[in-house]
mmCIF file of the C-alpha atoms, coordinates in Angstrom:
data_MODEL
# 
_entry.id   MODEL 
# 
loop_
_atom_site.group_PDB 
_atom_site.id 
_atom_site.type_symbol 
_atom_site.label_atom_id 
_atom_site.label_alt_id 
_atom_site.label_comp_id 
_atom_site.label_asym_id 
_atom_site.label_entity_id 
_atom_site.label_seq_id 
_atom_site.pdbx_PDB_ins_code 
_atom_site.Cartn_x 
_atom_site.Cartn_y 
_atom_site.Cartn_z 
_atom_site.occupancy 
_atom_site.B_iso_or_equiv 
_atom_site.pdbx_formal_charge 
_atom_site.auth_seq_id 
_atom_site.auth_comp_id 
_atom_site.auth_asym_id 
_atom_site.auth_atom_id 
_atom_site.pdbx_PDB_model_num 
ATOM 1   C CA . UNK A 1 1   ? 139.169 75.097 59.842  1.00 0.00 ? 1   UNK A CA 1 
ATOM 2   C CA . UNK A 1 2   ? 142.349 77.459 60.499  1.00 0.00 ? 2   UNK A CA 1 
ATOM 3   C CA . UNK A 1 3   ? 143.541 78.127 64.046  1.00 0.00 ? 3   UNK A CA 1 
ATOM 4   C CA . UNK A 1 4   ? 144.675 81.160 65.275  1.00 0.00 ? 4   UNK A CA 1 
ATOM 5   C CA . UNK A 1 5   ? 146.017 82.074 68.762  1.00 0.00 ? 5   UNK A CA 1 
ATOM 6   C CA . UNK A 1 6   ? 144.188 85.472 69.632  1.00 0.00 ? 6   UNK A CA 1 
ATOM 7   C CA . UNK A 1 7   ? 144.270 87.788 72.756  1.00 0.00 ? 7   UNK A CA 1 
ATOM 8   C CA . UNK A 1 8   ? 140.582 88.622 74.136  1.00 0.00 ? 8   UNK A CA 1 
ATOM 9   C CA . UNK A 1 9   ? 137.722 86.705 73.740  1.00 0.00 ? 9   UNK A CA 1 
ATOM 10  C CA . UNK A 1 10  ? 135.931 88.687 70.791  1.00 0.00 ? 10  UNK A CA 1 
ATOM 11  C CA . UNK A 1 11  ? 134.821 91.915 69.972  1.00 0.00 ? 11  UNK A CA 1 
ATOM 12  C CA . UNK A 1 12  ? 134.681 93.790 66.601  1.00 0.00 ? 12  UNK A CA 1 
ATOM 13  C CA . UNK A 1 13  ? 136.880 92.242 64.374  1.00 0.00 ? 13  UNK A CA 1 
ATOM 14  C CA . UNK A 1 14  ? 138.016 89.324 65.965  1.00 0.00 ? 14  UNK A CA 1 
ATOM 15  C CA . UNK A 1 15  ? 138.386 86.453 64.256  1.00 0.00 ? 15  UNK A CA 1 
ATOM 16  C CA . UNK A 1 16  ? 135.285 84.014 65.429  1.00 0.00 ? 16  UNK A CA 1 
ATOM 17  C CA . UNK A 1 17  ? 137.937 80.668 64.082  1.00 0.00 ? 17  UNK A CA 1 
ATOM 18  C CA . UNK A 1 18  ? 140.609 81.618 66.572  1.00 0.00 ? 18  UNK A CA 1 
ATOM 19  C CA . UNK A 1 19  ? 141.544 80.225 69.637  1.00 0.00 ? 19  UNK A CA 1 
ATOM 20  C CA . UNK A 1 20  ? 142.022 82.484 72.618  1.00 0.00 ? 20  UNK A CA 1 
ATOM 21  C CA . UNK A 1 21  ? 143.861 82.942 75.536  1.00 0.00 ? 21  UNK A CA 1 
ATOM 22  C CA . UNK A 1 22  ? 141.167 83.924 78.155  1.00 0.00 ? 22  UNK A CA 1 
ATOM 23  C CA . UNK A 1 23  ? 138.346 81.084 76.923  1.00 0.00 ? 23  UNK A CA 1 
ATOM 24  C CA . UNK A 1 24  ? 138.338 77.588 78.810  1.00 0.00 ? 24  UNK A CA 1 
ATOM 25  C CA . UNK A 1 25  ? 137.812 74.662 76.370  1.00 0.00 ? 25  UNK A CA 1 
ATOM 26  C CA . UNK A 1 26  ? 138.819 75.343 73.188  1.00 0.00 ? 26  UNK A CA 1 
ATOM 27  C CA . UNK A 1 27  ? 141.349 73.151 72.160  1.00 0.00 ? 27  UNK A CA 1 
ATOM 28  C CA . UNK A 1 28  ? 139.363 70.480 74.263  1.00 0.00 ? 28  UNK A CA 1 
ATOM 29  C CA . UNK A 1 29  ? 136.908 70.752 71.110  1.00 0.00 ? 29  UNK A CA 1 
ATOM 30  C CA . UNK A 1 30  ? 139.240 70.330 68.476  1.00 0.00 ? 30  UNK A CA 1 
ATOM 31  C CA . UNK A 1 31  ? 139.322 66.977 66.579  1.00 0.00 ? 31  UNK A CA 1 
ATOM 32  C CA . UNK A 1 32  ? 141.648 64.485 68.553  1.00 0.00 ? 32  UNK A CA 1 
ATOM 33  C CA . UNK A 1 33  ? 143.987 62.397 66.567  1.00 0.00 ? 33  UNK A CA 1 
ATOM 34  C CA . UNK A 1 34  ? 144.720 59.286 68.288  1.00 0.00 ? 34  UNK A CA 1 
ATOM 35  C CA . UNK A 1 35  ? 147.774 57.876 66.948  1.00 0.00 ? 35  UNK A CA 1 
ATOM 36  C CA . UNK A 1 36  ? 150.344 60.411 66.196  1.00 0.00 ? 36  UNK A CA 1 
ATOM 37  C CA . UNK A 1 37  ? 153.006 59.796 63.787  1.00 0.00 ? 37  UNK A CA 1 
ATOM 38  C CA . UNK A 1 38  ? 156.677 61.329 63.503  1.00 0.00 ? 38  UNK A CA 1 
ATOM 39  C CA . UNK A 1 39  ? 155.781 63.873 61.023  1.00 0.00 ? 39  UNK A CA 1 
ATOM 40  C CA . UNK A 1 40  ? 153.277 65.468 62.704  1.00 0.00 ? 40  UNK A CA 1 
ATOM 41  C CA . UNK A 1 41  ? 153.731 69.104 64.053  1.00 0.00 ? 41  UNK A CA 1 
ATOM 42  C CA . UNK A 1 42  ? 152.941 70.525 67.305  1.00 0.00 ? 42  UNK A CA 1 
ATOM 43  C CA . UNK A 1 43  ? 152.775 74.646 67.918  1.00 0.00 ? 43  UNK A CA 1 
ATOM 44  C CA . UNK A 1 44  ? 155.400 75.304 70.549  1.00 0.00 ? 44  UNK A CA 1 
ATOM 45  C CA . UNK A 1 45  ? 156.763 78.685 71.928  1.00 0.00 ? 45  UNK A CA 1 
ATOM 46  C CA . UNK A 1 46  ? 159.988 79.238 71.919  1.00 0.00 ? 46  UNK A CA 1 
ATOM 47  C CA . UNK A 1 47  ? 160.920 80.221 75.364  1.00 0.00 ? 47  UNK A CA 1 
ATOM 48  C CA . UNK A 1 48  ? 164.995 80.869 74.271  1.00 0.00 ? 48  UNK A CA 1 
ATOM 49  C CA . UNK A 1 49  ? 163.510 83.182 71.310  1.00 0.00 ? 49  UNK A CA 1 
ATOM 50  C CA . UNK A 1 50  ? 161.034 85.297 73.504  1.00 0.00 ? 50  UNK A CA 1 
ATOM 51  C CA . UNK A 1 51  ? 158.601 83.326 73.225  1.00 0.00 ? 51  UNK A CA 1 
ATOM 52  C CA . UNK A 1 52  ? 158.267 83.431 69.504  1.00 0.00 ? 52  UNK A CA 1 
ATOM 53  C CA . UNK A 1 53  ? 155.658 80.538 67.933  1.00 0.00 ? 53  UNK A CA 1 
ATOM 54  C CA . UNK A 1 54  ? 157.304 77.488 66.108  1.00 0.00 ? 54  UNK A CA 1 
ATOM 55  C CA . UNK A 1 55  ? 156.381 74.484 64.955  1.00 0.00 ? 55  UNK A CA 1 
ATOM 56  C CA . UNK A 1 56  ? 158.202 71.037 66.274  1.00 0.00 ? 56  UNK A CA 1 
ATOM 57  C CA . UNK A 1 57  ? 157.951 67.528 64.563  1.00 0.00 ? 57  UNK A CA 1 
ATOM 58  C CA . UNK A 1 58  ? 157.294 65.092 66.764  1.00 0.00 ? 58  UNK A CA 1 
ATOM 59  C CA . UNK A 1 59  ? 160.345 63.208 65.534  1.00 0.00 ? 59  UNK A CA 1 
ATOM 60  C CA . UNK A 1 60  ? 162.386 65.386 66.499  1.00 0.00 ? 60  UNK A CA 1 
ATOM 61  C CA . UNK A 1 61  ? 160.839 66.056 70.234  1.00 0.00 ? 61  UNK A CA 1 
ATOM 62  C CA . UNK A 1 62  ? 163.695 64.667 72.483  1.00 0.00 ? 62  UNK A CA 1 
ATOM 63  C CA . UNK A 1 63  ? 163.864 61.787 75.028  1.00 0.00 ? 63  UNK A CA 1 
ATOM 64  C CA . UNK A 1 64  ? 165.215 62.026 78.203  1.00 0.00 ? 64  UNK A CA 1 
ATOM 65  C CA . UNK A 1 65  ? 167.295 58.949 78.532  1.00 0.00 ? 65  UNK A CA 1 
ATOM 66  C CA . UNK A 1 66  ? 167.312 57.709 82.289  1.00 0.00 ? 66  UNK A CA 1 
ATOM 67  C CA . UNK A 1 67  ? 169.895 54.790 82.664  1.00 0.00 ? 67  UNK A CA 1 
ATOM 68  C CA . UNK A 1 68  ? 173.031 53.763 84.576  1.00 0.00 ? 68  UNK A CA 1 
ATOM 69  C CA . UNK A 1 69  ? 175.200 50.512 84.838  1.00 0.00 ? 69  UNK A CA 1 
ATOM 70  C CA . UNK A 1 70  ? 178.148 50.336 86.964  1.00 0.00 ? 70  UNK A CA 1 
ATOM 71  C CA . UNK A 1 71  ? 180.716 47.672 87.808  1.00 0.00 ? 71  UNK A CA 1 
ATOM 72  C CA . UNK A 1 72  ? 184.010 46.602 89.920  1.00 0.00 ? 72  UNK A CA 1 
ATOM 73  C CA . UNK A 1 73  ? 186.441 46.699 87.488  1.00 0.00 ? 73  UNK A CA 1 
ATOM 74  C CA . UNK A 1 74  ? 188.580 49.131 88.890  1.00 0.00 ? 74  UNK A CA 1 
ATOM 75  C CA . UNK A 1 75  ? 188.820 46.949 92.269  1.00 0.00 ? 75  UNK A CA 1 
ATOM 76  C CA . UNK A 1 76  ? 189.223 43.645 90.523  1.00 0.00 ? 76  UNK A CA 1 
ATOM 77  C CA . UNK A 1 77  ? 187.627 40.672 92.097  1.00 0.00 ? 77  UNK A CA 1 
ATOM 78  C CA . UNK A 1 78  ? 185.739 41.134 95.845  1.00 0.00 ? 78  UNK A CA 1 
ATOM 79  C CA . UNK A 1 79  ? 186.148 38.706 98.283  1.00 0.00 ? 79  UNK A CA 1 
ATOM 80  C CA . UNK A 1 80  ? 182.957 37.173 99.475  1.00 0.00 ? 80  UNK A CA 1 
ATOM 81  C CA . UNK A 1 81  ? 182.492 35.579 102.756 1.00 0.00 ? 81  UNK A CA 1 
ATOM 82  C CA . UNK A 1 82  ? 180.948 31.845 103.092 1.00 0.00 ? 82  UNK A CA 1 
ATOM 83  C CA . UNK A 1 83  ? 177.329 32.022 104.280 1.00 0.00 ? 83  UNK A CA 1 
ATOM 84  C CA . UNK A 1 84  ? 177.377 35.689 104.449 1.00 0.00 ? 84  UNK A CA 1 
ATOM 85  C CA . UNK A 1 85  ? 174.854 37.787 102.803 1.00 0.00 ? 85  UNK A CA 1 
ATOM 86  C CA . UNK A 1 86  ? 177.145 40.929 101.546 1.00 0.00 ? 86  UNK A CA 1 
ATOM 87  C CA . UNK A 1 87  ? 176.025 43.704 99.885  1.00 0.00 ? 87  UNK A CA 1 
ATOM 88  C CA . UNK A 1 88  ? 178.399 44.361 96.395  1.00 0.00 ? 88  UNK A CA 1 
ATOM 89  C CA . UNK A 1 89  ? 180.550 47.874 96.762  1.00 0.00 ? 89  UNK A CA 1 
ATOM 90  C CA . UNK A 1 90  ? 181.053 49.345 92.727  1.00 0.00 ? 90  UNK A CA 1 
ATOM 91  C CA . UNK A 1 91  ? 183.828 51.233 91.822  1.00 0.00 ? 91  UNK A CA 1 
ATOM 92  C CA . UNK A 1 92  ? 183.390 52.053 88.578  1.00 0.00 ? 92  UNK A CA 1 
ATOM 93  C CA . UNK A 1 93  ? 180.580 54.108 86.407  1.00 0.00 ? 93  UNK A CA 1 
ATOM 94  C CA . UNK A 1 94  ? 179.873 53.021 83.006  1.00 0.00 ? 94  UNK A CA 1 
ATOM 95  C CA . UNK A 1 95  ? 177.380 55.672 82.434  1.00 0.00 ? 95  UNK A CA 1 
ATOM 96  C CA . UNK A 1 96  ? 174.876 57.720 84.610  1.00 0.00 ? 96  UNK A CA 1 
ATOM 97  C CA . UNK A 1 97  ? 172.705 59.978 82.644  1.00 0.00 ? 97  UNK A CA 1 
ATOM 98  C CA . UNK A 1 98  ? 170.257 61.269 85.868  1.00 0.00 ? 98  UNK A CA 1 
ATOM 99  C CA . UNK A 1 99  ? 173.196 60.934 89.135  1.00 0.00 ? 99  UNK A CA 1 
ATOM 100 C CA . UNK A 1 100 ? 171.499 57.714 90.121  1.00 0.00 ? 100 UNK A CA 1 
ATOM 101 C CA . UNK A 1 101 ? 175.064 56.357 91.112  1.00 0.00 ? 101 UNK A CA 1 
ATOM 102 C CA . UNK A 1 102 ? 177.782 58.314 93.371  1.00 0.00 ? 102 UNK A CA 1 
ATOM 103 C CA . UNK A 1 103 ? 181.002 56.251 94.540  1.00 0.00 ? 103 UNK A CA 1 
ATOM 104 C CA . UNK A 1 104 ? 181.609 58.050 97.697  1.00 0.00 ? 104 UNK A CA 1 
ATOM 105 C CA . UNK A 1 105 ? 178.945 58.113 100.392 1.00 0.00 ? 105 UNK A CA 1 
ATOM 106 C CA . UNK A 1 106 ? 176.666 55.201 98.933  1.00 0.00 ? 106 UNK A CA 1 
ATOM 107 C CA . UNK A 1 107 ? 178.614 52.799 96.419  1.00 0.00 ? 107 UNK A CA 1 
ATOM 108 C CA . UNK A 1 108 ? 176.443 50.480 96.763  1.00 0.00 ? 108 UNK A CA 1 
ATOM 109 C CA . UNK A 1 109 ? 173.431 52.258 95.655  1.00 0.00 ? 109 UNK A CA 1 
ATOM 110 C CA . UNK A 1 110 ? 171.465 53.217 92.152  1.00 0.00 ? 110 UNK A CA 1 
ATOM 111 C CA . UNK A 1 111 ? 169.003 56.008 93.258  1.00 0.00 ? 111 UNK A CA 1 
ATOM 112 C CA . UNK A 1 112 ? 166.393 57.089 91.457  1.00 0.00 ? 112 UNK A CA 1 
ATOM 113 C CA . UNK A 1 113 ? 166.757 60.959 91.224  1.00 0.00 ? 113 UNK A CA 1 
ATOM 114 C CA . UNK A 1 114 ? 163.389 60.640 89.270  1.00 0.00 ? 114 UNK A CA 1 
ATOM 115 C CA . UNK A 1 115 ? 160.272 58.705 89.899  1.00 0.00 ? 115 UNK A CA 1 
ATOM 116 C CA . UNK A 1 116 ? 158.983 56.510 87.497  1.00 0.00 ? 116 UNK A CA 1 
ATOM 117 C CA . UNK A 1 117 ? 159.210 52.423 86.592  1.00 0.00 ? 117 UNK A CA 1 
ATOM 118 C CA . UNK A 1 118 ? 162.447 51.199 86.437  1.00 0.00 ? 118 UNK A CA 1 
ATOM 119 C CA . UNK A 1 119 ? 164.075 47.931 85.033  1.00 0.00 ? 119 UNK A CA 1 
ATOM 120 C CA . UNK A 1 120 ? 167.142 47.110 87.227  1.00 0.00 ? 120 UNK A CA 1 
ATOM 121 C CA . UNK A 1 121 ? 169.247 44.313 86.495  1.00 0.00 ? 121 UNK A CA 1 
ATOM 122 C CA . UNK A 1 122 ? 172.598 42.421 87.705  1.00 0.00 ? 122 UNK A CA 1 
ATOM 123 C CA . UNK A 1 123 ? 174.608 40.123 86.405  1.00 0.00 ? 123 UNK A CA 1 
ATOM 124 C CA . UNK A 1 124 ? 177.775 38.211 88.383  1.00 0.00 ? 124 UNK A CA 1 
ATOM 125 C CA . UNK A 1 125 ? 180.513 35.892 87.392  1.00 0.00 ? 125 UNK A CA 1 
ATOM 126 C CA . UNK A 1 126 ? 182.157 34.114 90.485  1.00 0.00 ? 126 UNK A CA 1 
ATOM 127 C CA . UNK A 1 127 ? 185.377 32.157 90.461  1.00 0.00 ? 127 UNK A CA 1 
ATOM 128 C CA . UNK A 1 128 ? 185.624 28.129 89.918  1.00 0.00 ? 128 UNK A CA 1 
ATOM 129 C CA . UNK A 1 129 ? 184.124 25.989 92.537  1.00 0.00 ? 129 UNK A CA 1 
ATOM 130 C CA . UNK A 1 130 ? 182.611 22.877 93.313  1.00 0.00 ? 130 UNK A CA 1 
ATOM 131 C CA . UNK A 1 131 ? 180.869 23.252 96.235  1.00 0.00 ? 131 UNK A CA 1 
ATOM 132 C CA . UNK A 1 132 ? 177.838 25.109 97.491  1.00 0.00 ? 132 UNK A CA 1 
ATOM 133 C CA . UNK A 1 133 ? 175.792 27.440 95.648  1.00 0.00 ? 133 UNK A CA 1 
ATOM 134 C CA . UNK A 1 134 ? 175.619 30.965 94.718  1.00 0.00 ? 134 UNK A CA 1 
ATOM 135 C CA . UNK A 1 135 ? 173.006 33.531 94.023  1.00 0.00 ? 135 UNK A CA 1 
ATOM 136 C CA . UNK A 1 136 ? 172.615 37.036 93.642  1.00 0.00 ? 136 UNK A CA 1 
ATOM 137 C CA . UNK A 1 137 ? 169.663 39.457 93.993  1.00 0.00 ? 137 UNK A CA 1 
ATOM 138 C CA . UNK A 1 138 ? 168.238 43.151 94.270  1.00 0.00 ? 138 UNK A CA 1 
ATOM 139 C CA . UNK A 1 139 ? 166.670 44.967 97.491  1.00 0.00 ? 139 UNK A CA 1 
ATOM 140 C CA . UNK A 1 140 ? 164.840 48.074 97.426  1.00 0.00 ? 140 UNK A CA 1 
ATOM 141 C CA . UNK A 1 141 ? 165.189 50.462 100.403 1.00 0.00 ? 141 UNK A CA 1 
ATOM 142 C CA . UNK A 1 142 ? 161.896 49.327 101.515 1.00 0.00 ? 142 UNK A CA 1 
ATOM 143 C CA . UNK A 1 143 ? 162.866 45.514 101.952 1.00 0.00 ? 143 UNK A CA 1 
ATOM 144 C CA . UNK A 1 144 ? 161.315 44.543 98.539  1.00 0.00 ? 144 UNK A CA 1 
ATOM 145 C CA . UNK A 1 145 ? 163.483 41.683 96.819  1.00 0.00 ? 145 UNK A CA 1 
ATOM 146 C CA . UNK A 1 146 ? 163.706 39.922 93.609  1.00 0.00 ? 146 UNK A CA 1 
ATOM 147 C CA . UNK A 1 147 ? 165.973 36.346 93.702  1.00 0.00 ? 147 UNK A CA 1 
ATOM 148 C CA . UNK A 1 148 ? 167.954 34.567 91.677  1.00 0.00 ? 148 UNK A CA 1 
ATOM 149 C CA . UNK A 1 149 ? 170.232 31.164 92.108  1.00 0.00 ? 149 UNK A CA 1 
ATOM 150 C CA . UNK A 1 150 ? 172.937 29.798 90.219  1.00 0.00 ? 150 UNK A CA 1 
ATOM 151 C CA . UNK A 1 151 ? 174.815 26.342 91.703  1.00 0.00 ? 151 UNK A CA 1 
ATOM 152 C CA . UNK A 1 152 ? 178.829 26.515 91.049  1.00 0.00 ? 152 UNK A CA 1 
ATOM 153 C CA . UNK A 1 153 ? 180.775 23.903 88.857  1.00 0.00 ? 153 UNK A CA 1 
ATOM 154 C CA . UNK A 1 154 ? 184.332 22.175 89.312  1.00 0.00 ? 154 UNK A CA 1 
ATOM 155 C CA . UNK A 1 155 ? 185.299 23.194 85.379  1.00 0.00 ? 155 UNK A CA 1 
ATOM 156 C CA . UNK A 1 156 ? 183.005 26.479 85.049  1.00 0.00 ? 156 UNK A CA 1 
ATOM 157 C CA . UNK A 1 157 ? 183.105 30.085 86.647  1.00 0.00 ? 157 UNK A CA 1 
ATOM 158 C CA . UNK A 1 158 ? 179.864 30.035 88.006  1.00 0.00 ? 158 UNK A CA 1 
ATOM 159 C CA . UNK A 1 159 ? 177.507 33.186 86.255  1.00 0.00 ? 159 UNK A CA 1 
ATOM 160 C CA . UNK A 1 160 ? 174.105 34.605 88.021  1.00 0.00 ? 160 UNK A CA 1 
ATOM 161 C CA . UNK A 1 161 ? 171.670 37.239 87.020  1.00 0.00 ? 161 UNK A CA 1 
ATOM 162 C CA . UNK A 1 162 ? 168.508 39.021 88.124  1.00 0.00 ? 162 UNK A CA 1 
ATOM 163 C CA . UNK A 1 163 ? 166.131 41.647 86.776  1.00 0.00 ? 163 UNK A CA 1 
ATOM 164 C CA . UNK A 1 164 ? 162.755 42.921 87.239  1.00 0.00 ? 164 UNK A CA 1 
ATOM 165 C CA . UNK A 1 165 ? 160.478 46.372 86.967  1.00 0.00 ? 165 UNK A CA 1 
ATOM 166 C CA . UNK A 1 166 ? 160.328 48.122 89.508  1.00 0.00 ? 166 UNK A CA 1 
ATOM 167 C CA . UNK A 1 167 ? 158.563 51.240 90.869  1.00 0.00 ? 167 UNK A CA 1 
ATOM 168 C CA . UNK A 1 168 ? 160.773 53.891 92.690  1.00 0.00 ? 168 UNK A CA 1 
ATOM 169 C CA . UNK A 1 169 ? 159.756 56.778 94.265  1.00 0.00 ? 169 UNK A CA 1 
ATOM 170 C CA . UNK A 1 170 ? 162.103 60.300 93.836  1.00 0.00 ? 170 UNK A CA 1 
ATOM 171 C CA . UNK A 1 171 ? 165.174 59.260 96.230  1.00 0.00 ? 171 UNK A CA 1 
ATOM 172 C CA . UNK A 1 172 ? 164.599 55.481 96.408  1.00 0.00 ? 172 UNK A CA 1 
ATOM 173 C CA . UNK A 1 173 ? 167.159 53.358 96.083  1.00 0.00 ? 173 UNK A CA 1 
ATOM 174 C CA . UNK A 1 174 ? 168.364 49.613 95.491  1.00 0.00 ? 174 UNK A CA 1 
ATOM 175 C CA . UNK A 1 175 ? 171.482 47.393 96.084  1.00 0.00 ? 175 UNK A CA 1 
ATOM 176 C CA . UNK A 1 176 ? 172.910 44.345 94.715  1.00 0.00 ? 176 UNK A CA 1 
ATOM 177 C CA . UNK A 1 177 ? 173.858 41.818 97.659  1.00 0.00 ? 177 UNK A CA 1 
ATOM 178 C CA . UNK A 1 178 ? 175.298 38.559 96.864  1.00 0.00 ? 178 UNK A CA 1 
ATOM 179 C CA . UNK A 1 179 ? 175.653 34.739 98.709  1.00 0.00 ? 179 UNK A CA 1 
ATOM 180 C CA . UNK A 1 180 ? 177.834 32.051 98.247  1.00 0.00 ? 180 UNK A CA 1 
ATOM 181 C CA . UNK A 1 181 ? 177.997 28.572 100.420 1.00 0.00 ? 181 UNK A CA 1 
ATOM 182 C CA . UNK A 1 182 ? 181.943 27.019 98.737  1.00 0.00 ? 182 UNK A CA 1 
ATOM 183 C CA . UNK A 1 183 ? 182.711 26.082 103.001 1.00 0.00 ? 183 UNK A CA 1 
ATOM 184 C CA . UNK A 1 184 ? 185.078 29.597 102.400 1.00 0.00 ? 184 UNK A CA 1 
ATOM 185 C CA . UNK A 1 185 ? 186.018 32.650 101.012 1.00 0.00 ? 185 UNK A CA 1 
ATOM 186 C CA . UNK A 1 186 ? 185.268 33.092 97.366  1.00 0.00 ? 186 UNK A CA 1 
ATOM 187 C CA . UNK A 1 187 ? 186.142 35.872 94.877  1.00 0.00 ? 187 UNK A CA 1 
ATOM 188 C CA . UNK A 1 188 ? 183.215 37.705 92.777  1.00 0.00 ? 188 UNK A CA 1 
ATOM 189 C CA . UNK A 1 189 ? 185.474 37.975 89.753  1.00 0.00 ? 189 UNK A CA 1 
ATOM 190 C CA . UNK A 1 190 ? 182.658 40.450 87.966  1.00 0.00 ? 190 UNK A CA 1 
ATOM 191 C CA . UNK A 1 191 ? 179.416 42.541 88.846  1.00 0.00 ? 191 UNK A CA 1 
ATOM 192 C CA . UNK A 1 192 ? 177.473 44.446 87.253  1.00 0.00 ? 192 UNK A CA 1 
ATOM 193 C CA . UNK A 1 193 ? 174.574 46.635 88.228  1.00 0.00 ? 193 UNK A CA 1 
ATOM 194 C CA . UNK A 1 194 ? 171.569 48.961 86.240  1.00 0.00 ? 194 UNK A CA 1 
ATOM 195 C CA . UNK A 1 195 ? 168.802 50.150 85.406  1.00 0.00 ? 195 UNK A CA 1 
ATOM 196 C CA . UNK A 1 196 ? 166.618 51.944 83.053  1.00 0.00 ? 196 UNK A CA 1 
ATOM 197 C CA . UNK A 1 197 ? 163.401 53.963 83.605  1.00 0.00 ? 197 UNK A CA 1 
ATOM 198 C CA . UNK A 1 198 ? 160.439 52.537 81.441  1.00 0.00 ? 198 UNK A CA 1 
ATOM 199 C CA . UNK A 1 199 ? 157.876 54.828 82.666  1.00 0.00 ? 199 UNK A CA 1 
ATOM 200 C CA . UNK A 1 200 ? 156.619 57.123 85.189  1.00 0.00 ? 200 UNK A CA 1 
ATOM 201 C CA . UNK A 1 201 ? 154.661 55.709 88.049  1.00 0.00 ? 201 UNK A CA 1 
# 
């Protein structure tokens, strides 16, 4: 059945097969394709061309990338006190597509400008030290945390990582915290912190 867009609901000369802009339920009555493919077409009104009707192939629909990655590479190693939970302050933006990080007012935070489900992750590299443990974890502004712990070694630098999927409302934020028990101050040589929006709330 051909489908047309028609003004009004009928009358002399009206196309009975048209979809009308003032009749409810007409689109819902059309057969649904439950597994669209990239070659399928949809009808749009082009807002940049006086709302002219145009077709768009699904493969060409824009996908909004919301992701951010920051680290401490500019400032170099950070000295972390013994037996002290420390929130990491980041100084370098690798990328940020949705204004999730700013380095002046809240350089410790990744903030969800857009609400959604996010994959959040952090990785650390500590200076070599045989004593104690190393920890890295992420903390949401409401106190929800994910933990990960790694042991220090005498010969190797200790690495740690943590990740998880978390729901973030708009303006909610996460921070990366670290902890070590070497017996004295110990350098955190590297730390990366990022998140990627993977779905809606």
